[in-house]
N, CA, C and O atoms as CSV, one atom per row, in Angstrom:
chain,resi,resn,atom,element,x,y,z
A,1,UNK,N,N,-1.903,16.565,-7.411
A,1,UNK,CA,C,-2.987,15.314,-7.440
A,1,UNK,C,C,-4.105,15.806,-8.427
A,1,UNK,O,O,-4.486,16.966,-8.578
A,2,UNK,N,N,-4.567,14.635,-9.089
A,2,UNK,CA,C,-5.488,14.765,-9.842
A,2,UNK,C,C,-6.908,14.414,-9.514
A,2,UNK,O,O,-7.775,14.308,-10.381
A,3,UNK,N,N,-7.017,14.321,-8.838
A,3,UNK,CA,C,-8.213,13.588,-7.694
A,3,UNK,C,C,-8.152,13.329,-6.445
A,3,UNK,O,O,-7.076,13.278,-5.850
A,4,UNK,N,N,-9.321,13.124,-5.867
A,4,UNK,CA,C,-8.835,12.332,-4.307
A,4,UNK,C,C,-10.105,11.391,-4.118
A,4,UNK,O,O,-10.999,11.214,-4.945
A,5,UNK,N,N,-10.001,10.868,-2.948
A,5,UNK,CA,C,-10.818,9.767,-2.767
A,5,UNK,C,C,-10.748,9.622,-1.339
A,5,UNK,O,O,-9.636,9.290,-0.926
A,6,UNK,N,N,-11.862,9.823,-0.276
A,6,UNK,CA,C,-12.212,9.770,0.932
A,6,UNK,C,C,-12.006,7.934,1.361
A,6,UNK,O,O,-12.568,6.991,0.806
A,7,UNK,N,N,-11.378,7.907,2.092
A,7,UNK,CA,C,-11.867,6.356,2.913
A,7,UNK,C,C,-12.041,6.796,4.350
A,7,UNK,O,O,-11.559,7.712,5.015
A,8,UNK,N,N,-13.015,5.689,4.626
A,8,UNK,CA,C,-13.692,6.121,6.047
A,8,UNK,C,C,-12.889,5.068,7.090
A,8,UNK,O,O,-12.964,3.862,6.853
A,9,UNK,N,N,-12.215,5.490,8.109
A,9,UNK,CA,C,-11.758,4.560,9.083
A,9,UNK,C,C,-12.284,4.697,10.488
A,9,UNK,O,O,-12.263,5.799,11.037
A,10,UNK,N,N,-12.661,3.836,10.974
A,10,UNK,CA,C,-13.548,3.817,12.251
A,10,UNK,C,C,-13.367,2.961,13.459
A,10,UNK,O,O,-13.120,1.770,13.270
A,11,UNK,N,N,-13.447,3.356,14.516
A,11,UNK,CA,C,-13.406,2.547,15.815
A,11,UNK,C,C,-11.703,2.538,16.101
A,11,UNK,O,O,-10.941,3.484,15.898
A,12,UNK,N,N,-11.376,1.291,16.589
A,12,UNK,CA,C,-10.181,0.847,17.050
A,12,UNK,C,C,-9.121,1.120,16.230
A,12,UNK,O,O,-8.227,1.900,16.558
A,13,UNK,N,N,-9.160,0.469,15.066
A,13,UNK,CA,C,-8.570,0.738,13.720
A,13,UNK,C,C,-8.392,2.641,13.560
A,13,UNK,O,O,-7.367,3.144,13.098
A,14,UNK,N,N,-8.889,2.984,13.758
A,14,UNK,CA,C,-8.570,4.763,13.516
A,14,UNK,C,C,-7.989,5.226,14.888
A,14,UNK,O,O,-7.231,6.196,14.922
A,15,UNK,N,N,-8.312,4.591,15.948
A,15,UNK,CA,C,-7.473,5.041,17.306
A,15,UNK,C,C,-5.878,4.417,16.870
A,15,UNK,O,O,-4.854,4.980,17.258
A,16,UNK,N,N,-5.866,3.542,16.263
A,16,UNK,CA,C,-4.334,2.835,16.042
A,16,UNK,C,C,-3.403,3.630,14.637
A,16,UNK,O,O,-2.235,3.465,14.287
A,17,UNK,N,N,-4.399,4.441,14.120
A,17,UNK,CA,C,-3.779,5.157,12.808
A,17,UNK,C,C,-3.452,6.217,13.770
A,17,UNK,O,O,-2.291,6.576,13.969
A,18,UNK,N,N,-4.434,6.702,14.348
A,18,UNK,CA,C,-3.638,7.842,14.857
A,18,UNK,C,C,-2.554,7.752,16.078
A,18,UNK,O,O,-1.632,8.563,16.159
A,19,UNK,N,N,-2.677,7.070,16.688
A,19,UNK,CA,C,-1.582,6.917,17.524
A,19,UNK,C,C,-0.337,6.526,17.218
A,19,UNK,O,O,0.690,6.762,17.855
A,20,UNK,N,N,-0.486,5.794,16.015
A,20,UNK,CA,C,0.814,5.619,14.736
A,20,UNK,C,C,1.491,7.109,14.230
A,20,UNK,O,O,2.628,7.502,14.494
A,21,UNK,N,N,0.475,7.803,13.442
A,21,UNK,CA,C,0.606,8.947,13.381
A,21,UNK,C,C,1.542,10.143,14.229
A,21,UNK,O,O,2.382,10.983,13.904
A,22,UNK,N,N,0.914,9.723,15.437
A,22,UNK,CA,C,1.490,10.557,16.000
A,22,UNK,C,C,2.890,10.302,16.867
A,22,UNK,O,O,3.598,11.260,17.176
A,23,UNK,N,N,3.189,9.109,17.188
A,23,UNK,CA,C,4.120,8.631,17.242
A,23,UNK,C,C,5.322,8.437,16.067
A,23,UNK,O,O,6.500,8.325,16.407
A,24,UNK,N,N,4.997,8.415,14.969
A,24,UNK,CA,C,6.013,8.708,13.826
A,24,UNK,C,C,5.893,9.852,13.508
A,24,UNK,O,O,6.121,10.052,12.315
A,25,UNK,N,N,5.558,10.916,14.234
A,25,UNK,CA,C,5.740,12.793,13.940
A,25,UNK,C,C,5.209,12.970,12.589
A,25,UNK,O,O,5.744,13.799,11.854
A,26,UNK,N,N,4.268,12.316,12.208
A,26,UNK,CA,C,3.384,12.698,10.933
A,26,UNK,C,C,2.834,14.077,11.247
A,26,UNK,O,O,2.704,14.382,12.433
A,27,UNK,N,N,2.566,14.767,10.484
A,27,UNK,CA,C,1.182,16.216,10.829
A,27,UNK,C,C,-0.002,16.048,10.816
A,27,UNK,O,O,-0.815,16.897,11.181
A,28,UNK,N,N,-0.425,14.327,10.166
A,28,UNK,CA,C,-2.008,14.395,10.049
A,28,UNK,C,C,-2.133,12.758,10.170
A,28,UNK,O,O,-1.144,12.031,10.265
A,29,UNK,N,N,-3.012,12.450,10.160
A,29,UNK,CA,C,-3.544,11.052,10.048
A,29,UNK,C,C,-3.649,10.595,8.360
A,29,UNK,O,O,-3.622,9.445,7.922
A,30,UNK,N,N,-3.791,12.033,7.485
A,30,UNK,CA,C,-3.835,11.594,6.022
A,30,UNK,C,C,-2.503,11.566,5.674
A,30,UNK,O,O,-2.251,10.875,4.687
A,31,UNK,N,N,-1.410,12.227,6.306
A,31,UNK,CA,C,-0.146,12.227,5.898
A,31,UNK,C,C,0.139,10.587,6.113
A,31,UNK,O,O,0.123,9.772,5.190
A,32,UNK,N,N,0.357,10.328,7.278
A,32,UNK,CA,C,0.566,9.070,7.796
A,32,UNK,C,C,0.074,7.625,6.736
A,32,UNK,O,O,0.726,6.627,6.425
A,33,UNK,N,N,-1.150,7.984,6.427
A,33,UNK,CA,C,-2.173,6.840,5.738
A,33,UNK,C,C,-1.267,7.005,4.380
A,33,UNK,O,O,-0.496,6.110,4.034
A,34,UNK,N,N,-1.432,8.310,3.586
A,34,UNK,CA,C,-0.686,8.456,2.010
A,34,UNK,C,C,0.931,7.657,2.176
A,34,UNK,O,O,1.412,6.918,1.317
A,35,UNK,N,N,1.487,7.964,3.286
A,35,UNK,CA,C,2.927,7.392,3.263
A,35,UNK,C,C,3.176,5.886,3.283
A,35,UNK,O,O,3.991,5.279,2.588
A,36,UNK,N,N,2.012,5.187,4.549
A,36,UNK,CA,C,1.770,3.642,4.255
A,36,UNK,C,C,1.458,3.336,2.564
A,36,UNK,O,O,2.192,2.695,1.812
A,37,UNK,N,N,0.350,3.892,2.267
A,37,UNK,CA,C,-0.179,3.499,0.989
A,37,UNK,C,C,0.536,3.438,-0.150
A,37,UNK,O,O,0.332,2.592,-1.020
A,38,UNK,N,N,1.661,4.581,-0.224
A,38,UNK,CA,C,2.731,4.442,-1.076
A,38,UNK,C,C,3.898,3.395,-0.844
A,38,UNK,O,O,4.647,3.044,-1.755
A,39,UNK,N,N,3.969,3.015,0.216
A,39,UNK,CA,C,4.949,1.873,0.807
A,39,UNK,C,C,4.733,0.909,0.185
A,39,UNK,O,O,5.614,0.393,-0.502
A,40,UNK,N,N,3.452,0.402,0.274
A,40,UNK,CA,C,2.556,-1.071,0.077
A,40,UNK,C,C,2.309,-0.831,-1.561
A,40,UNK,O,O,2.044,-1.815,-2.252
A,41,UNK,N,N,2.366,-0.014,-1.934
A,41,UNK,CA,C,1.861,0.016,-3.374
A,41,UNK,C,C,3.193,-0.171,-4.365
A,41,UNK,O,O,3.163,-0.540,-5.539
A,42,UNK,N,N,4.438,0.204,-3.531
A,42,UNK,CA,C,5.812,-0.062,-3.998
A,42,UNK,C,C,6.324,-1.516,-4.001
A,42,UNK,O,O,7.057,-2.032,-4.845
A,43,UNK,N,N,5.817,-2.059,-2.934
A,43,UNK,CA,C,5.622,-3.542,-2.903
A,43,UNK,C,C,4.903,-4.473,-4.221
A,43,UNK,O,O,5.411,-5.348,-4.923
A,44,UNK,N,N,3.819,-4.015,-4.225
A,44,UNK,CA,C,2.945,-4.755,-4.980
A,44,UNK,C,C,3.578,-4.199,-6.936
A,44,UNK,O,O,3.901,-4.967,-7.842
A,45,UNK,N,N,3.553,-3.158,-6.955
A,45,UNK,CA,C,3.633,-2.656,-8.156
A,45,UNK,C,C,5.172,-1.926,-8.512
A,45,UNK,O,O,5.428,-0.724,-8.566
A,46,UNK,N,N,6.274,-3.335,-8.774
A,46,UNK,CA,C,7.258,-2.823,-8.573
A,46,UNK,C,C,7.590,-1.805,-9.869
A,46,UNK,O,O,6.870,-1.626,-10.852
A,47,UNK,N,N,9.230,-1.031,-9.505
A,47,UNK,CA,C,9.120,-0.216,-10.272
A,47,UNK,C,C,9.192,-0.143,-12.398
A,47,UNK,O,O,8.781,0.634,-13.260
A,48,UNK,N,N,10.032,-1.573,-12.366
A,48,UNK,CA,C,9.833,-1.836,-13.742
A,48,UNK,C,C,8.160,-2.482,-13.961
A,48,UNK,O,O,7.624,-3.491,-13.504
A,49,UNK,N,N,7.818,-1.740,-14.579
A,49,UNK,CA,C,6.327,-2.296,-15.174
A,49,UNK,C,C,6.308,-3.117,-16.053
A,49,UNK,O,O,5.366,-3.897,-16.190
A,50,UNK,N,N,7.555,-3.096,-16.973
A,50,UNK,CA,C,7.190,-3.676,-18.712
A,50,UNK,C,C,8.777,-4.608,-18.405
A,50,UNK,O,O,9.840,-4.566,-17.785
A,51,UNK,N,N,7.939,-5.442,-19.389
A,51,UNK,CA,C,9.438,-6.479,-19.277
A,51,UNK,C,C,9.510,-7.699,-19.003
A,51,UNK,O,O,8.497,-7.937,-18.345
A,52,UNK,N,N,10.046,-8.531,-19.104
A,52,UNK,CA,C,9.987,-10.177,-18.448
A,52,UNK,C,C,10.589,-10.050,-16.730
A,52,UNK,O,O,10.803,-11.037,-16.026
A,53,UNK,N,N,10.725,-9.055,-16.423
A,53,UNK,CA,C,10.681,-8.828,-14.995
A,53,UNK,C,C,9.756,-9.069,-14.314
A,53,UNK,O,O,9.657,-9.822,-13.345
A,54,UNK,N,N,8.593,-8.028,-15.112
A,54,UNK,CA,C,7.422,-7.909,-14.285
A,54,UNK,C,C,6.390,-8.991,-14.902
A,54,UNK,O,O,5.310,-9.182,-14.343
A,55,UNK,N,N,6.713,-9.609,-15.932
A,55,UNK,CA,C,6.191,-11.020,-16.148
A,55,UNK,C,C,6.309,-11.937,-15.024
A,55,UNK,O,O,5.376,-12.456,-14.411
A,56,UNK,N,N,7.736,-12.100,-14.790
A,56,UNK,CA,C,8.236,-13.393,-14.075
A,56,UNK,C,C,7.914,-12.971,-12.809
A,56,UNK,O,O,8.046,-13.986,-12.123
A,57,UNK,N,N,7.445,-11.741,-11.836
A,57,UNK,CA,C,7.134,-11.253,-10.819
A,57,UNK,C,C,5.650,-11.779,-10.452
A,57,UNK,O,O,5.298,-12.226,-9.360
A,58,UNK,N,N,4.783,-11.608,-11.727
A,58,UNK,CA,C,3.482,-12.155,-11.830
A,58,UNK,C,C,3.169,-13.732,-11.475
A,58,UNK,O,O,2.507,-14.310,-10.612
A,59,UNK,N,N,3.886,-14.078,-12.447
A,59,UNK,CA,C,4.120,-15.368,-12.522
A,59,UNK,C,C,4.161,-16.141,-11.086
A,59,UNK,O,O,3.360,-16.971,-10.654
A,60,UNK,N,N,5.490,-15.546,-10.399
A,60,UNK,CA,C,5.786,-16.210,-9.098
A,60,UNK,C,C,4.468,-15.926,-8.010
A,60,UNK,O,O,4.121,-16.735,-7.150
A,61,UNK,N,N,3.941,-14.836,-8.211
A,61,UNK,CA,C,2.745,-14.333,-7.203
A,61,UNK,C,C,1.631,-15.378,-7.466
A,61,UNK,O,O,0.927,-15.844,-6.571
A,62,UNK,N,N,1.551,-15.651,-8.574
A,62,UNK,CA,C,0.211,-16.844,-9.271
A,62,UNK,C,C,0.543,-17.868,-8.550
A,62,UNK,O,O,-0.225,-18.385,-7.739
A,63,UNK,N,N,2.183,-18.412,-8.862
A,63,UNK,CA,C,2.355,-19.482,-8.321
A,63,UNK,C,C,2.439,-19.978,-6.811
A,63,UNK,O,O,2.430,-21.103,-6.312
A,64,UNK,N,N,2.515,-18.816,-6.330
A,64,UNK,CA,C,2.278,-18.635,-4.682
A,64,UNK,C,C,0.679,-18.644,-4.213
A,64,UNK,O,O,0.325,-18.905,-3.064
A,65,UNK,N,N,0.150,-18.450,-4.854
A,65,UNK,CA,C,-1.458,-18.224,-4.729
A,65,UNK,C,C,-2.088,-19.476,-5.383
A,65,UNK,O,O,-3.310,-19.561,-5.501
A,66,UNK,N,N,-1.165,-20.544,-5.852
A,66,UNK,CA,C,-1.829,-21.695,-6.320
A,66,UNK,C,C,-2.651,-21.793,-7.925
A,66,UNK,O,O,-3.312,-22.714,-8.404
A,67,UNK,N,N,-2.345,-20.633,-8.406
A,67,UNK,CA,C,-3.406,-20.448,-9.690
A,67,UNK,C,C,-2.483,-21.323,-10.672
A,67,UNK,O,O,-2.954,-22.148,-11.455
A,68,UNK,N,N,-1.373,-21.099,-10.564
A,68,UNK,CA,C,-0.472,-21.796,-11.641
A,68,UNK,C,C,0.426,-22.656,-10.916
A,68,UNK,O,O,0.693,-22.659,-9.714
A,69,UNK,N,N,0.962,-23.591,-12.112
A,69,UNK,CA,C,2.170,-24.559,-11.342
A,69,UNK,C,C,3.475,-24.266,-11.794
A,69,UNK,O,O,4.439,-24.877,-11.334
């Protein structure tokens, strides 16, 4: 890891994260959060970051948000 960043999670959300980490068999809340973030990043940033496929995905997302027709 080249660096780190701490995120504060409080209240009910923290309780839910702890419960999910325990239920899922994760060693820690940090491990669970890192895994969930990695999964979401893969959804947002497809493996093929270059070329027309990436441009087409961006175009579809912008159309879905109403920014372009």
